[in-house]
Every structure is written in structure tokens, then in C-alpha cells.
Backbone as XML, in Angstrom:
<?xml version="1.0"?>
<chain id="A" units="angstrom">
  <residue number="1" name="MET">
    <atom name="N" x="11.991" y="-20.396" z="19.906"/>
    <atom name="CA" x="12.952" y="-19.433" z="18.935"/>
    <atom name="C" x="14.165" y="-20.043" z="19.401"/>
  </residue>
  <residue number="2" name="GLN">
    <atom name="N" x="15.298" y="-20.073" z="18.253"/>
    <atom name="CA" x="16.417" y="-20.876" z="18.736"/>
    <atom name="C" x="17.354" y="-19.511" z="18.179"/>
  </residue>
  <residue number="3" name="LEU">
    <atom name="N" x="18.535" y="-18.602" z="18.316"/>
    <atom name="CA" x="19.241" y="-17.795" z="18.038"/>
    <atom name="C" x="20.503" y="-18.289" z="18.034"/>
  </residue>
  <residue number="4" name="THR">
    <atom name="N" x="21.445" y="-17.827" z="16.912"/>
    <atom name="CA" x="23.139" y="-18.073" z="17.227"/>
    <atom name="C" x="23.695" y="-17.369" z="17.504"/>
  </residue>
  <residue number="5" name="ARG">
    <atom name="N" x="24.755" y="-17.523" z="18.000"/>
    <atom name="CA" x="25.822" y="-16.915" z="18.607"/>
    <atom name="C" x="25.849" y="-15.585" z="17.852"/>
  </residue>
  <residue number="6" name="HIS">
    <atom name="N" x="26.004" y="-15.633" z="16.596"/>
    <atom name="CA" x="26.229" y="-14.437" z="15.392"/>
    <atom name="C" x="24.433" y="-13.800" z="15.485"/>
  </residue>
  <residue number="7" name="ALA">
    <atom name="N" x="23.426" y="-14.385" z="15.760"/>
    <atom name="CA" x="22.488" y="-13.377" z="15.869"/>
    <atom name="C" x="22.220" y="-12.457" z="17.375"/>
  </residue>
  <residue number="8" name="GLU">
    <atom name="N" x="22.502" y="-13.375" z="18.200"/>
    <atom name="CA" x="22.830" y="-12.442" z="19.641"/>
    <atom name="C" x="23.669" y="-11.682" z="19.632"/>
  </residue>
  <residue number="9" name="TYR">
    <atom name="N" x="25.044" y="-11.899" z="18.683"/>
    <atom name="CA" x="25.837" y="-10.806" z="19.028"/>
    <atom name="C" x="25.373" y="-9.806" z="17.910"/>
  </residue>
  <residue number="10" name="ARG">
    <atom name="N" x="24.735" y="-9.968" z="17.051"/>
    <atom name="CA" x="24.401" y="-8.807" z="16.362"/>
    <atom name="C" x="23.112" y="-8.326" z="16.683"/>
  </residue>
  <residue number="11" name="ALA">
    <atom name="N" x="22.184" y="-8.853" z="17.430"/>
    <atom name="CA" x="21.143" y="-7.820" z="18.076"/>
    <atom name="C" x="21.521" y="-7.032" z="18.973"/>
  </residue>
  <residue number="12" name="ARG">
    <atom name="N" x="22.804" y="-7.426" z="20.066"/>
    <atom name="CA" x="22.883" y="-6.515" z="20.449"/>
    <atom name="C" x="23.971" y="-5.262" z="19.972"/>
  </residue>
  <residue number="13" name="LYS">
    <atom name="N" x="24.570" y="-5.606" z="19.392"/>
    <atom name="CA" x="25.309" y="-4.474" z="18.492"/>
    <atom name="C" x="24.254" y="-3.528" z="17.755"/>
  </residue>
  <residue number="14" name="ARG">
    <atom name="N" x="22.929" y="-3.870" z="17.556"/>
    <atom name="CA" x="22.545" y="-2.840" z="16.635"/>
    <atom name="C" x="21.531" y="-2.725" z="17.904"/>
  </residue>
  <residue number="15" name="CYS">
    <atom name="N" x="21.641" y="-2.596" z="19.090"/>
    <atom name="CA" x="20.412" y="-2.371" z="19.804"/>
    <atom name="C" x="19.081" y="-2.563" z="19.630"/>
  </residue>
  <residue number="16" name="LEU">
    <atom name="N" x="19.174" y="-4.216" z="19.377"/>
    <atom name="CA" x="17.652" y="-5.092" z="19.030"/>
    <atom name="C" x="17.429" y="-5.347" z="20.425"/>
  </residue>
  <residue number="17" name="PRO">
    <atom name="N" x="16.395" y="-5.240" z="20.858"/>
    <atom name="CA" x="16.035" y="-6.058" z="22.387"/>
    <atom name="C" x="15.867" y="-7.885" z="21.746"/>
  </residue>
  <residue number="18" name="LEU">
    <atom name="N" x="15.689" y="-8.348" z="22.861"/>
    <atom name="CA" x="15.363" y="-9.864" z="22.588"/>
    <atom name="C" x="14.237" y="-9.986" z="22.436"/>
  </residue>
  <residue number="19" name="ASP">
    <atom name="N" x="13.245" y="-9.212" z="23.482"/>
    <atom name="CA" x="12.010" y="-9.169" z="23.125"/>
    <atom name="C" x="11.394" y="-8.997" z="21.968"/>
  </residue>
  <residue number="20" name="VAL">
    <atom name="N" x="12.098" y="-7.769" z="21.171"/>
    <atom name="CA" x="11.432" y="-7.120" z="19.814"/>
    <atom name="C" x="12.038" y="-8.096" z="19.104"/>
  </residue>
  <residue number="21" name="VAL">
    <atom name="N" x="13.212" y="-9.035" z="19.068"/>
    <atom name="CA" x="13.519" y="-9.954" z="18.191"/>
    <atom name="C" x="12.395" y="-11.193" z="18.104"/>
  </residue>
  <residue number="22" name="ALA">
    <atom name="N" x="11.747" y="-11.543" z="19.285"/>
    <atom name="CA" x="11.088" y="-12.881" z="19.783"/>
    <atom name="C" x="9.635" y="-11.983" z="18.690"/>
  </residue>
  <residue number="23" name="THR">
    <atom name="N" x="9.571" y="-10.959" z="18.962"/>
    <atom name="CA" x="7.955" y="-10.627" z="17.970"/>
    <atom name="C" x="8.105" y="-10.413" z="17.301"/>
  </residue>
  <residue number="24" name="ILE">
    <atom name="N" x="9.347" y="-10.575" z="16.575"/>
    <atom name="CA" x="9.820" y="-10.264" z="15.151"/>
    <atom name="C" x="9.535" y="-11.761" z="14.324"/>
  </residue>
  <residue number="25" name="TYR">
    <atom name="N" x="9.674" y="-12.529" z="15.205"/>
    <atom name="CA" x="10.159" y="-13.737" z="14.929"/>
    <atom name="C" x="8.843" y="-14.434" z="14.958"/>
  </residue>
  <residue number="26" name="GLU">
    <atom name="N" x="7.686" y="-14.056" z="15.357"/>
    <atom name="CA" x="6.330" y="-14.165" z="15.807"/>
    <atom name="C" x="5.319" y="-13.986" z="14.640"/>
  </residue>
  <residue number="27" name="PHE">
    <atom name="N" x="5.569" y="-12.530" z="14.657"/>
    <atom name="CA" x="4.729" y="-11.722" z="14.177"/>
    <atom name="C" x="5.058" y="-11.327" z="13.021"/>
  </residue>
  <residue number="28" name="GLY">
    <atom name="N" x="6.667" y="-10.910" z="12.312"/>
    <atom name="CA" x="6.929" y="-10.822" z="11.607"/>
    <atom name="C" x="6.406" y="-11.280" z="10.120"/>
  </residue>
  <residue number="29" name="THR">
    <atom name="N" x="6.131" y="-9.778" z="9.276"/>
    <atom name="CA" x="6.177" y="-10.513" z="7.749"/>
    <atom name="C" x="6.874" y="-11.315" z="6.836"/>
  </residue>
  <residue number="30" name="PRO">
    <atom name="N" x="6.938" y="-12.061" z="6.488"/>
    <atom name="CA" x="7.919" y="-13.349" z="5.678"/>
    <atom name="C" x="8.063" y="-12.798" z="3.941"/>
  </residue>
  <residue number="31" name="ARG">
    <atom name="N" x="9.162" y="-12.767" z="3.739"/>
    <atom name="CA" x="9.549" y="-12.719" z="2.668"/>
    <atom name="C" x="10.639" y="-13.223" z="2.274"/>
  </residue>
  <residue number="32" name="HIS">
    <atom name="N" x="11.149" y="-14.144" z="0.907"/>
    <atom name="CA" x="12.136" y="-15.120" z="0.862"/>
    <atom name="C" x="13.376" y="-14.066" z="0.440"/>
  </residue>
  <residue number="33" name="SER">
    <atom name="N" x="14.767" y="-14.581" z="0.720"/>
    <atom name="CA" x="15.691" y="-13.388" z="0.730"/>
    <atom name="C" x="17.129" y="-14.459" z="0.481"/>
  </residue>
  <residue number="34" name="ARG">
    <atom name="N" x="17.623" y="-14.724" z="-0.307"/>
    <atom name="CA" x="18.357" y="-15.377" z="-0.736"/>
    <atom name="C" x="18.962" y="-16.566" z="-0.099"/>
  </residue>
  <residue number="35" name="GLY">
    <atom name="N" x="17.691" y="-17.433" z="-0.204"/>
    <atom name="CA" x="17.832" y="-19.110" z="0.028"/>
    <atom name="C" x="17.425" y="-19.047" z="1.474"/>
  </residue>
  <residue number="36" name="ALA">
    <atom name="N" x="17.168" y="-18.019" z="2.382"/>
    <atom name="CA" x="16.372" y="-17.772" z="3.447"/>
    <atom name="C" x="15.288" y="-17.054" z="3.982"/>
  </residue>
  <residue number="37" name="ALA">
    <atom name="N" x="14.559" y="-17.419" z="4.501"/>
    <atom name="CA" x="13.607" y="-16.471" z="5.154"/>
    <atom name="C" x="13.436" y="-15.440" z="5.672"/>
  </residue>
  <residue number="38" name="SER">
    <atom name="N" x="13.156" y="-14.476" z="5.318"/>
    <atom name="CA" x="13.135" y="-12.613" z="6.298"/>
    <atom name="C" x="12.159" y="-12.395" z="6.863"/>
  </residue>
  <residue number="39" name="LEU">
    <atom name="N" x="12.047" y="-12.217" z="7.947"/>
    <atom name="CA" x="10.831" y="-11.790" z="9.057"/>
    <atom name="C" x="10.899" y="-10.071" z="9.293"/>
  </residue>
  <residue number="40" name="THR">
    <atom name="N" x="10.069" y="-9.430" z="8.478"/>
    <atom name="CA" x="10.134" y="-8.034" z="8.862"/>
    <atom name="C" x="9.001" y="-7.310" z="9.609"/>
  </residue>
  <residue number="41" name="LEU">
    <atom name="N" x="9.652" y="-6.594" z="10.652"/>
    <atom name="CA" x="8.416" y="-6.132" z="11.390"/>
    <atom name="C" x="7.702" y="-4.470" z="10.562"/>
  </residue>
  <residue number="42" name="ASP">
    <atom name="N" x="7.292" y="-4.523" z="9.886"/>
    <atom name="CA" x="6.131" y="-3.586" z="9.103"/>
    <atom name="C" x="4.908" y="-3.147" z="10.315"/>
  </residue>
  <residue number="43" name="ARG">
    <atom name="N" x="4.281" y="-2.622" z="9.416"/>
    <atom name="CA" x="3.297" y="-1.776" z="10.459"/>
    <atom name="C" x="1.949" y="-2.857" z="10.830"/>
  </residue>
  <residue number="44" name="GLN">
    <atom name="N" x="1.933" y="-3.519" z="9.460"/>
    <atom name="CA" x="0.834" y="-4.630" z="10.169"/>
    <atom name="C" x="1.393" y="-6.113" z="10.745"/>
  </residue>
  <residue number="45" name="ALA">
    <atom name="N" x="2.355" y="-5.842" z="10.917"/>
    <atom name="CA" x="3.226" y="-6.959" z="12.209"/>
    <atom name="C" x="2.934" y="-6.352" z="13.738"/>
  </residue>
  <residue number="46" name="ILE">
    <atom name="N" x="2.959" y="-4.898" z="13.260"/>
    <atom name="CA" x="3.200" y="-3.759" z="14.669"/>
    <atom name="C" x="1.807" y="-4.038" z="15.306"/>
  </residue>
  <residue number="47" name="ASP">
    <atom name="N" x="0.761" y="-4.091" z="14.356"/>
    <atom name="CA" x="-0.682" y="-4.013" z="15.011"/>
    <atom name="C" x="-0.981" y="-4.981" z="15.276"/>
  </residue>
  <residue number="48" name="LEU">
    <atom name="N" x="-0.349" y="-6.025" z="14.648"/>
    <atom name="CA" x="-0.917" y="-7.601" z="15.156"/>
    <atom name="C" x="-0.088" y="-7.746" z="16.100"/>
  </residue>
  <residue number="49" name="ALA">
    <atom name="N" x="0.591" y="-7.584" z="16.794"/>
    <atom name="CA" x="1.656" y="-7.841" z="18.275"/>
    <atom name="C" x="1.323" y="-6.916" z="19.306"/>
  </residue>
  <residue number="50" name="ALA">
    <atom name="N" x="0.765" y="-5.675" z="18.790"/>
    <atom name="CA" x="0.622" y="-4.850" z="20.092"/>
    <atom name="C" x="-1.414" y="-5.277" z="20.521"/>
  </residue>
  <residue number="51" name="ASP">
    <atom name="N" x="-2.124" y="-5.706" z="19.603"/>
    <atom name="CA" x="-3.576" y="-6.308" z="19.965"/>
    <atom name="C" x="-4.183" y="-4.895" z="20.558"/>
  </residue>
  <residue number="52" name="GLY">
    <atom name="N" x="-3.870" y="-3.774" z="19.698"/>
    <atom name="CA" x="-4.591" y="-2.773" z="20.167"/>
    <atom name="C" x="-4.032" y="-1.925" z="21.784"/>
  </residue>
  <residue number="53" name="ASP">
    <atom name="N" x="-2.835" y="-2.316" z="22.349"/>
    <atom name="CA" x="-2.056" y="-1.706" z="23.233"/>
    <atom name="C" x="-1.078" y="-0.536" z="22.719"/>
  </residue>
  <residue number="54" name="ARG">
    <atom name="N" x="-1.531" y="0.629" z="22.550"/>
    <atom name="CA" x="-1.001" y="1.737" z="22.577"/>
    <atom name="C" x="0.690" y="1.839" z="22.605"/>
  </residue>
  <residue number="55" name="THR">
    <atom name="N" x="0.728" y="1.791" z="23.890"/>
    <atom name="CA" x="2.424" y="1.412" z="24.545"/>
    <atom name="C" x="3.095" y="0.708" z="23.890"/>
  </residue>
  <residue number="56" name="ARG">
    <atom name="N" x="2.628" y="-0.252" z="23.747"/>
    <atom name="CA" x="3.228" y="-1.655" z="23.250"/>
    <atom name="C" x="3.719" y="-1.057" z="21.380"/>
  </residue>
  <residue number="57" name="ARG">
    <atom name="N" x="2.405" y="-0.659" z="20.735"/>
    <atom name="CA" x="2.844" y="-0.222" z="19.360"/>
    <atom name="C" x="3.443" y="0.902" z="19.547"/>
  </residue>
  <residue number="58" name="ASP">
    <atom name="N" x="3.311" y="1.875" z="20.468"/>
    <atom name="CA" x="4.947" y="3.104" z="20.210"/>
    <atom name="C" x="5.880" y="2.735" z="20.253"/>
  </residue>
  <residue number="59" name="ARG">
    <atom name="N" x="5.970" y="1.659" z="21.658"/>
    <atom name="CA" x="7.497" y="0.763" z="21.339"/>
    <atom name="C" x="8.026" y="-0.332" z="20.466"/>
  </residue>
  <residue number="60" name="LEU">
    <atom name="N" x="7.368" y="-0.316" z="19.491"/>
    <atom name="CA" x="7.519" y="-1.248" z="18.295"/>
    <atom name="C" x="7.495" y="-0.733" z="17.522"/>
  </residue>
  <residue number="61" name="GLY">
    <atom name="N" x="7.041" y="0.619" z="17.175"/>
    <atom name="CA" x="7.470" y="1.435" z="16.109"/>
    <atom name="C" x="8.939" y="1.845" z="15.990"/>
  </residue>
  <residue number="62" name="ARG">
    <atom name="N" x="9.557" y="2.118" z="17.009"/>
    <atom name="CA" x="10.760" y="2.465" z="16.935"/>
    <atom name="C" x="11.200" y="1.271" z="16.062"/>
  </residue>
  <residue number="63" name="TYR">
    <atom name="N" x="11.128" y="0.310" z="15.893"/>
    <atom name="CA" x="12.048" y="-0.890" z="15.397"/>
    <atom name="C" x="11.345" y="-1.338" z="14.099"/>
  </residue>
  <residue number="64" name="CYS">
    <atom name="N" x="10.292" y="-0.414" z="13.599"/>
    <atom name="CA" x="10.126" y="-1.062" z="12.301"/>
    <atom name="C" x="10.632" y="-0.578" z="10.950"/>
  </residue>
  <residue number="65" name="GLY">
    <atom name="N" x="10.505" y="-1.987" z="10.467"/>
    <atom name="CA" x="11.580" y="-2.060" z="9.719"/>
    <atom name="C" x="13.033" y="-2.574" z="9.976"/>
  </residue>
  <residue number="66" name="ALA">
    <atom name="N" x="12.752" y="-3.549" z="11.103"/>
    <atom name="CA" x="13.740" y="-4.108" z="11.556"/>
    <atom name="C" x="13.710" y="-5.714" z="11.365"/>
  </residue>
  <residue number="67" name="TYR">
    <atom name="N" x="14.472" y="-6.656" z="10.799"/>
    <atom name="CA" x="14.310" y="-7.884" z="10.746"/>
    <atom name="C" x="15.043" y="-8.987" z="11.045"/>
  </residue>
  <residue number="68" name="VAL">
    <atom name="N" x="14.616" y="-10.342" z="10.633"/>
    <atom name="CA" x="15.720" y="-11.336" z="11.217"/>
    <atom name="C" x="15.825" y="-12.138" z="10.005"/>
  </residue>
  <residue number="69" name="ILE">
    <atom name="N" x="16.673" y="-12.686" z="10.019"/>
    <atom name="CA" x="16.693" y="-13.800" z="8.830"/>
    <atom name="C" x="16.484" y="-15.268" z="9.887"/>
  </residue>
  <residue number="70" name="VAL">
    <atom name="N" x="16.232" y="-16.186" z="9.138"/>
    <atom name="CA" x="15.539" y="-17.453" z="9.669"/>
    <atom name="C" x="16.366" y="-18.432" z="8.476"/>
  </residue>
  <residue number="71" name="GLY">
    <atom name="N" x="17.308" y="-19.624" z="8.973"/>
    <atom name="CA" x="17.471" y="-20.539" z="8.362"/>
    <atom name="C" x="17.208" y="-21.528" z="8.192"/>
  </residue>
  <residue number="72" name="ASP">
    <atom name="N" x="17.692" y="-23.233" z="8.001"/>
    <atom name="CA" x="16.769" y="-24.282" z="8.403"/>
    <atom name="C" x="16.825" y="-24.215" z="9.791"/>
  </residue>
  <residue number="73" name="GLY">
    <atom name="N" x="15.904" y="-25.446" z="10.014"/>
    <atom name="CA" x="15.463" y="-25.567" z="11.748"/>
    <atom name="C" x="15.147" y="-24.478" z="12.269"/>
  </residue>
  <residue number="74" name="ASP">
    <atom name="N" x="14.428" y="-23.404" z="11.476"/>
    <atom name="CA" x="14.098" y="-22.310" z="12.481"/>
    <atom name="C" x="14.862" y="-21.459" z="13.225"/>
  </residue>
  <residue number="75" name="GLN">
    <atom name="N" x="16.034" y="-21.727" z="13.180"/>
    <atom name="CA" x="16.983" y="-20.728" z="13.152"/>
    <atom name="C" x="17.582" y="-19.613" z="13.149"/>
  </residue>
  <residue number="76" name="ILE">
    <atom name="N" x="17.291" y="-18.506" z="13.662"/>
    <atom name="CA" x="17.367" y="-17.497" z="13.822"/>
    <atom name="C" x="19.251" y="-16.873" z="13.283"/>
  </residue>
  <residue number="77" name="ILE">
    <atom name="N" x="19.660" y="-16.802" z="11.754"/>
    <atom name="CA" x="21.069" y="-16.290" z="11.788"/>
    <atom name="C" x="21.421" y="-15.184" z="12.200"/>
  </residue>
  <residue number="78" name="THR">
    <atom name="N" x="20.548" y="-14.345" z="12.216"/>
    <atom name="CA" x="21.195" y="-12.926" z="11.810"/>
    <atom name="C" x="19.467" y="-12.251" z="12.359"/>
  </residue>
  <residue number="79" name="ALA">
    <atom name="N" x="19.965" y="-10.532" z="12.835"/>
    <atom name="CA" x="19.100" y="-9.585" z="13.129"/>
    <atom name="C" x="20.022" y="-8.455" z="12.562"/>
  </residue>
  <residue number="80" name="ALA">
    <atom name="N" x="18.739" y="-7.465" z="12.201"/>
    <atom name="CA" x="19.403" y="-5.964" z="11.163"/>
    <atom name="C" x="18.142" y="-4.984" z="11.600"/>
  </residue>
  <residue number="81" name="ARG">
    <atom name="N" x="18.330" y="-3.885" z="11.416"/>
    <atom name="CA" x="17.567" y="-2.985" z="10.678"/>
    <atom name="C" x="17.566" y="-2.324" z="9.437"/>
  </residue>
  <residue number="82" name="ARG">
    <atom name="N" x="16.496" y="-2.597" z="8.716"/>
    <atom name="CA" x="16.613" y="-1.874" z="7.251"/>
    <atom name="C" x="16.906" y="-0.278" z="7.080"/>
  </residue>
  <residue number="83" name="THR">
    <atom name="N" x="18.361" y="-0.116" z="6.586"/>
    <atom name="CA" x="18.064" y="1.281" z="5.877"/>
    <atom name="C" x="18.240" y="1.885" z="4.871"/>
  </residue>
  <residue number="84" name="ARG">
    <atom name="N" x="17.485" y="0.650" z="3.863"/>
    <atom name="CA" x="17.156" y="0.658" z="2.336"/>
    <atom name="C" x="16.033" y="0.247" z="1.904"/>
  </residue>
  <residue number="85" name="ARG">
    <atom name="N" x="15.566" y="0.699" z="0.956"/>
    <atom name="CA" x="14.869" y="-0.331" z="0.897"/>
    <atom name="C" x="14.899" y="-2.005" z="0.377"/>
  </residue>
  <residue number="86" name="PHE">
    <atom name="N" x="13.703" y="-2.317" z="0.576"/>
    <atom name="CA" x="13.645" y="-4.058" z="0.121"/>
    <atom name="C" x="14.002" y="-4.578" z="-1.212"/>
  </residue>
  <residue number="87" name="ARG">
    <atom name="N" x="14.865" y="-5.096" z="-1.459"/>
    <atom name="CA" x="15.272" y="-5.576" z="-2.974"/>
    <atom name="C" x="13.859" y="-6.528" z="-3.699"/>
  </residue>
  <residue number="88" name="GLN">
    <atom name="N" x="13.013" y="-6.107" z="-4.232"/>
    <atom name="CA" x="12.151" y="-7.380" z="-4.950"/>
    <atom name="C" x="12.877" y="-8.209" z="-5.817"/>
  </residue>
</chain>
């Protein structure tokens, strides 16, 4: 997992810990978004990442709806939290 400087800055400003960003990158649900891949931390991804650990599931639940945008070369471009519904 490689983050751009912009992604590091945005994750820090949006209070997304780097371990949560790594979890989204590893277990997030992929969607196509404006020419790049979007990986979202939804309930399925949380259950998969928690693997039965309630404490981890509760902690990740706080970040449900967070997402990362991955560009060419598997580099994370930005990280954010979803505040509106996803456009189809």
C-alpha cells in the first residue's frame, strides 16, 4: 500500500487512522469511480476484516462509509468519509 502525500494529508485531516486506511485497501468493496477504483469500508468489509473479533468490528464500525480512491499502480490517491449516498 502506497499513499500519495495528498492521501496522507487528507487521511490526517479527516481523522482516518492509517491502519483503517490499510484495512480499507485490503478488505474494501471495490467500485468504479470516475476513471479510478474506489474501495469502500461497508458492513461486508468490516465483517471480513474483523474475522469474528467484536472489538475490532466495533472500532471499524465507526469508520463505516469511509473510502479510498486508488489510481494507477495501486497508489492511494485520497481518503475520505462518505457523507452522501454513492452515485450509481
